[in-house]
C-alpha positions in Angstrom: -12.3 -12.3 -35.9 -14.0 -12.7 -32.4 -17.3 -13.9 -31.4 -19.5 -11.4 -29.3 -19.5 -13.8 -26.9 -15.7 -14.0 -26.6 -15.1 -10.7 -26.5 -17.8 -10.5 -23.6 -15.7 -13.1 -21.8 -12.3 -10.8 -22.6 -14.1 -8.2 -20.9 -15.1 -10.4 -17.7 -11.8 -11.3 -17.4 -10.3 -7.7 -18.0 -13.0 -6.4 -15.0 -11.2 -8.6 -12.6 -7.9 -8.0 -13.6 -6.7 -6.2 -10.5 -8.9 -8.5 -8.1 -6.8 -11.4 -9.5 -3.6 -9.7 -9.4 -4.5 -8.7 -5.9 -5.1 -11.8 -4.8 -1.5 -13.2 -6.1 0.4 -10.5 -4.4 -1.4 -11.7 -1.4 -0.9 -15.3 -2.2 3.0 -14.6 -2.1 3.8 -14.3 1.6 2.2 -18.2 1.5 5.0 -19.3 -0.7 7.5 -17.2 2.0 5.9 -18.7 5.1 5.9 -22.3 3.5 9.4 -22.4 1.6 11.3 -19.9 3.4 10.9 -19.7 6.9 9.0 -16.3 6.7 8.4 -15.2 10.4 5.7 -12.7 11.9 8.1 -10.2 12.2 9.0 -10.5 8.0 5.1 -10.4 7.4 4.2 -7.5 8.9 7.7 -5.6 8.1 6.4 -6.8 4.3 2.8 -5.5 4.9 4.4 -2.6 6.3 5.9 -1.8 2.9 2.5 -1.7 1.3 1.9 1.7 2.8 4.9 3.1 0.4 3.3 1.5 -2.3 -0.4 3.0 -1.6 1.3 6.4 -0.9 3.4 5.9 -4.3 1.0 5.7 -6.4 -1.3 8.0 -4.5 1.0 10.7 -6.0 0.7 9.2 -8.9 -3.1 9.8 -8.6 -3.2 13.4 -7.6 -1.2 14.1 -10.1 -3.6 13.0 -12.8 -6.4 13.5 -11.4 -9.3 15.2 -13.4 -9.7 18.7 -12.0 -13.4 20.4 -12.5 -11.5 23.4 -14.5 -7.8 23.4 -15.9 -6.8 26.4 -13.5 -7.8 24.2 -10.6 -4.8 22.7 -11.2 -2.7 25.0 -9.3 -3.8 23.5 -6.0 -1.7 20.7 -6.7 1.4 22.5 -6.1 0.2 22.6 -2.8 -1.6 19.8 -2.1 0.8 16.9 -3.4 4.0 18.6 -1.6 1.7 18.9 1.8 0.7 14.9 1.5 4.0 13.7 0.5 5.1 15.3 4.2 2.3 14.7 5.9 1.9 10.9 5.1 6.1 10.0 5.2 5.7 11.3 8.3 2.9 9.0 9.2 4.5 6.1 7.3 7.6 6.6 8.8 6.4 6.8 13.0 4.4 3.5 12.0 7.8 1.7 10.5 9.4 3.1 13.7 6.9 1.2 15.7 7.3 -2.2 13.8 10.6 -2.3 14.0 10.9 -1.7 17.4 8.5 -3.6 18.5 9.3 -6.6 17.0 13.2 -6.4 17.0 12.7 -5.5 20.8 15.0 -2.0 20.8 16.9 -1.6 18.9 20.8 -2.3 19.2 20.1 -3.0 15.3 20.5 0.4 12.8 18.6 3.0 13.9 16.3 5.3 11.4 17.8 8.4 12.6 20.8 10.0 10.6 23.4 10.8 12.3 23.8 13.3 9.7 22.4 17.0 8.9 18.8 17.0 9.3 16.7 18.5 6.2 15.0 21.7 7.0 11.6 22.3 8.7 9.2 19.4 7.7 10.9 18.0 5.2 12.4 16.3 8.2 9.6 13.8 8.0 10.2 12.6 4.9 14.3 12.1 5.8 12.8 9.8 8.5 10.9 7.8 6.0 14.0 7.6 3.6 16.3 6.4 6.8 13.1 4.0 8.3 13.1 2.6 4.3 17.0 2.0 4.5 16.7 0.5 7.9 13.6 -1.8 6.7 15.1 -2.9 3.8 18.7 -4.0 5.5 15.9 -6.4 7.7 14.2 -7.6 5.1 15.2 -11.2 3.9 16.5 -10.8 0.1 14.0 -13.4 -1.1 11.5 -10.7 0.1 12.0 -8.8 -2.8 9.7 -10.5 -4.5 7.4 -10.2 -2.5 7.3 -6.7 -2.6 7.5 -6.2 -6.9 4.2 -8.1 -6.5 2.4 -5.2 -4.1 4.0 -2.9 -6.8 2.9 -4.6 -9.4 -0.8 -5.8 -8.2 -1.5 -2.0 -7.2 0.2 -1.1 -10.6 -2.6 -3.1 -12.3 -4.9 -1.2 -10.2 -3.8 2.2 -11.3 -4.1 1.6 -14.3 -7.1 -0.5 -15.0 -9.4 1.4 -12.5 -7.9 5.0 -12.3 -7.5 5.3 -16.0 -9.6 2.8 -18.3 -12.4 2.8 -15.4 -11.8 6.8 -15.5 -11.8 7.0 -11.7 -9.9 9.8 -11.9 -12.8 11.8 -13.5 -14.9 10.7 -10.4 -12.9 12.0 -7.2 -10.9 15.4 -6.3 -7.7 15.9 -4.2 -9.4 16.2 -0.8 -10.9 12.7 -0.9 -7.1 11.8 -2.5 -5.5 13.2 0.3 -7.4 11.1 2.8 -7.8 7.8 1.1 -4.9 5.9 1.9 -4.9 6.8 5.9 -8.4 4.7 6.1 -7.0 1.9 4.4 -4.1 1.8 6.7 -5.3 2.1 9.6 -8.0 -0.9 9.5 -5.6 -3.1 7.9 -3.1 -2.4 10.2 -4.8 -2.4 13.2 -5.8 -6.2 12.5 -2.5 -6.5 10.8 -0.1 -5.5 14.2 -2.8 -7.7 16.3 -2.3 -10.9 14.6 1.1 -10.5 14.1 1.6 -9.2 18.3 0.0 -12.9 18.4 1.9 -14.6 16.4 5.1 -13.6 17.5 4.3 -14.4 21.1 3.3 -18.1 20.2 6.5 -18.1 18.3 5.4 -17.8 14.7 3.9 -21.1 14.0 3.0 -21.9 9.9 -0.5 -22.2 11.0 -1.0 -19.2 12.6 1.3 -17.3 10.1 -1.1 -18.6 7.2 -4.3 -17.4 9.2 -2.6 -14.2 9.5 -2.2 -13.7 5.8 -5.6 -15.2 5.0 -6.9 -12.4 7.5 -4.8 -9.8 5.5 -6.5 -10.8 2.3 -10.0 -11.2 3.2 -10.2 -7.5 4.7 -7.6 -5.9 1.5 -10.6 -7.5 -1.1 -13.3 -5.9 1.2 -11.5 -2.7 1.4 -11.1 -2.8 -2.7 -14.2 -3.4 -3.7 -15.9 -0.8 -1.0 -13.4 1.8 -2.9 -14.3 0.6 -6.2 -18.1 1.1 -5.3 -17.6 4.4 -3.7 -15.6 5.2 -7.2 -18.7 3.9 -8.8 -21.5 6.5 -6.9 -18.9 9.6 -7.3 -19.7 12.3 -9.6 -17.7 12.5 -12.6 -16.6 15.3 -14.4 -16.6 15.9 -18.1 -14.4 17.1 -20.2 
């Protein structure tokens, strides 16, 4: 039988679990820099893959968001595909920029498929898949554990904050449509600027570690700000 003090401590530790997992995931690039010699391009490309992770979990959030009335769930049939196409195109262009800038153009693989393009707006989703294919071909194999760490970290936050803490009842489709963009813009302006500077300097280990630290600090602040916003949002009742 657990004492009241033990239960309270356990609840505090559980409350910090998403933040702990975020810090661990952000520490993995340090291992890559020190043990595997990752350079600025590898670090920035890894951070770009986090956009895919964010989009994946944001789609799940839109699927499971608590609507004020059951009939409002019909809106998901339009909003979710729209988000996938819009966010997919945004992320694809972002990825193409990273790939072209850091590789100095590209005699390497092209994100454009030589075959038939997908119809209408689905071409943006196709472009995203092609950019992911090219990015994976350029990622060091030992970087996959860091990508997996990002999936686990955001998965922990999704399960704990969105379901256990009830954030799905305190948000809506409109907020979820725009939520990832703010995080990407703020975070990646700093990452890209730091990545360009680091690459220009020859990717020294010290500067790379500063880049990882900068990303971690910004990530933690954005995470805590998002939690605070969701605490003050309206809670829909069942």
